[in-house]
C-alpha positions in Angstrom: 5.8 -11.6 11.5 5.4 -7.7 9.5 8.7 -6.1 8.7 9.6 -4.0 11.7 10.6 -0.3 11.8 14.3 0.1 11.1 14.4 -2.8 8.5 15.3 -2.2 4.7 12.2 -2.5 3.1 12.0 -5.7 0.6 12.1 -4.5 -3.0 9.2 -5.2 -5.3 8.1 -4.9 -8.8 4.3 -5.1 -9.4 2.0 -4.2 -12.1 -0.5 -1.3 -11.6 -4.3 -1.1 -12.3 -3.3 0.2 -16.0 -0.7 -2.7 -16.6 2.5 -0.6 -16.0 5.4 -1.9 -13.9 6.3 -0.1 -10.3 9.2 -0.4 -8.4 9.9 0.4 -5.0 13.5 1.3 -6.2 11.5 3.8 -8.4 11.1 6.2 -5.7 14.8 5.7 -4.1 16.4 8.5 -3.1 13.6 10.8 -4.4 10.4 10.0 -2.2 9.3 8.3 1.2 6.8 5.8 0.4 3.4 5.1 2.0 2.7 1.4 1.0 -0.8 0.5 2.1 -1.5 -3.3 1.8 -5.6 -4.1 1.8 -7.4 -7.1 1.5 -9.7 -6.8 -1.4 -10.9 -4.1 -3.5 -15.0 -3.6 -3.6 -15.0 -4.5 0.1 -16.8 -1.9 2.5 -13.7 -1.3 4.8 -11.2 -1.1 2.0 -13.2 1.1 0.1 -13.7 3.6 2.6 -9.8 3.5 3.8 -8.8 4.2 0.0 -11.8 6.6 -0.5 -10.8 8.7 2.7 -6.9 8.5 0.9 -8.5 9.8 -2.2 -9.8 12.4 -0.3 -6.7 13.6 1.3 -4.3 12.9 -1.6 -2.2 15.6 -1.6 -1.2 14.4 1.8 0.2 11.2 0.3 1.1 12.1 -3.5 3.1 15.0 -3.9 7.0 16.1 -4.6 8.1 14.3 -1.3 5.6 11.2 -1.0 3.8 8.4 -3.3 1.1 6.5 -2.1 1.1 2.9 -3.3 -1.6 0.4 -2.5 -1.4 -3.0 -2.8 -3.9 -6.0 -2.6 -4.1 -9.7 -4.2 -7.0 -8.4 -6.8 -5.9 -8.9 -10.5 -5.2 -5.7 -12.4 -8.4 -5.9 -13.8 -10.4 -5.9 -11.0 -8.1 -3.0 -9.5 -8.5 -1.2 -13.0 -12.2 -1.0 -12.7 -12.3 -0.4 -8.7 -10.2 2.8 -9.3 -12.6 4.0 -12.0 -15.5 3.5 -10.2 -14.4 5.2 -6.8 -12.3 7.7 -8.4 -8.5 6.4 -7.4 -5.8 8.6 -9.1 -2.8 6.9 -7.3 -1.5 3.5 -8.0 -3.1 0.3 -7.1 -0.6 -2.5 -7.5 -1.4 -5.9 -8.2 0.3 -8.8 -6.0 -1.9 -11.7 -7.6 0.8 -13.6 -8.9 2.6 -15.3 -7.7 -0.4 -15.0 -5.0 0.6 -12.8 -2.4 4.4 -12.8 -3.0 5.0 -9.4 -1.7 2.4 -9.6 1.0 4.2 -12.1 2.2 7.4 -10.4 1.9 6.1 -7.8 3.9 4.7 -10.2 6.6 1.1 -9.2 6.3 -0.4 -12.1 4.3 -3.1 -14.1 5.9 -2.5 -18.0 4.5 -6.0 -18.9 5.7 -7.5 -16.1 4.0 -5.7 -16.1 1.3 -5.3 -12.3 1.3 -3.3 -9.6 3.0 -4.6 -7.8 6.3 -4.2 -4.1 6.8 -0.6 -3.6 6.7 0.7 0.1 6.0 4.7 0.7 6.3 6.4 4.3 5.8 9.4 4.0 3.9 11.9 6.8 3.8 13.8 7.9 0.7 16.5 5.6 1.3 14.2 2.5 1.6 14.1 2.1 5.3 11.1 1.3 7.1 10.6 4.1 9.3 6.6 3.5 10.7 4.3 1.0 10.4 0.8 -0.4 11.5 -0.5 -3.7 11.2 -4.7 -4.3 11.7 -6.6 -7.4 11.4 -9.4 -7.4 8.7 -12.5 -6.1 10.2 -10.3 -2.8 11.7 -9.8 0.3 9.6 -6.2 2.5 9.9 -6.7 5.9 10.9 -5.0 7.9 8.1 -4.4 10.5 10.8 -1.4 8.3 12.2 0.3 8.6 8.4 0.1 12.3 9.0 2.2 12.1 11.9 4.6 9.6 10.8 5.4 11.6 7.4 5.8 14.9 9.5 9.0 13.0 11.2 10.6 12.5 8.2 
């Protein structure tokens, strides 16, 4: 079961597509976080979603908000994916221990071995204020993220 609205977001420390360490606590007190889990780099729906975010980046990466996208791919795969698609926000690797953070947020599909499409908006105090979880084939609507961010 996914983390619920009103709960404290589980802390994490993951490597991004450049090998840098990113912690949720890095944003505490400073920025709201849009934490987006997606199944795999280079797949159709995932690429479409992440490119739509790229095309609307000022909404999701600014002085008040930080977008963090997490998959179970390796940092090497994520680096090539980001370069190919021009993604200029952190792509975080939940590769090893495989799916540990995806499991902590309740969005890991044990049968498929990857995260489902879960998005969590976390406020500056580290509390989940909005979430949506979609099955693998169902893309998310970023307009919903914008509405949720407007309420913070």
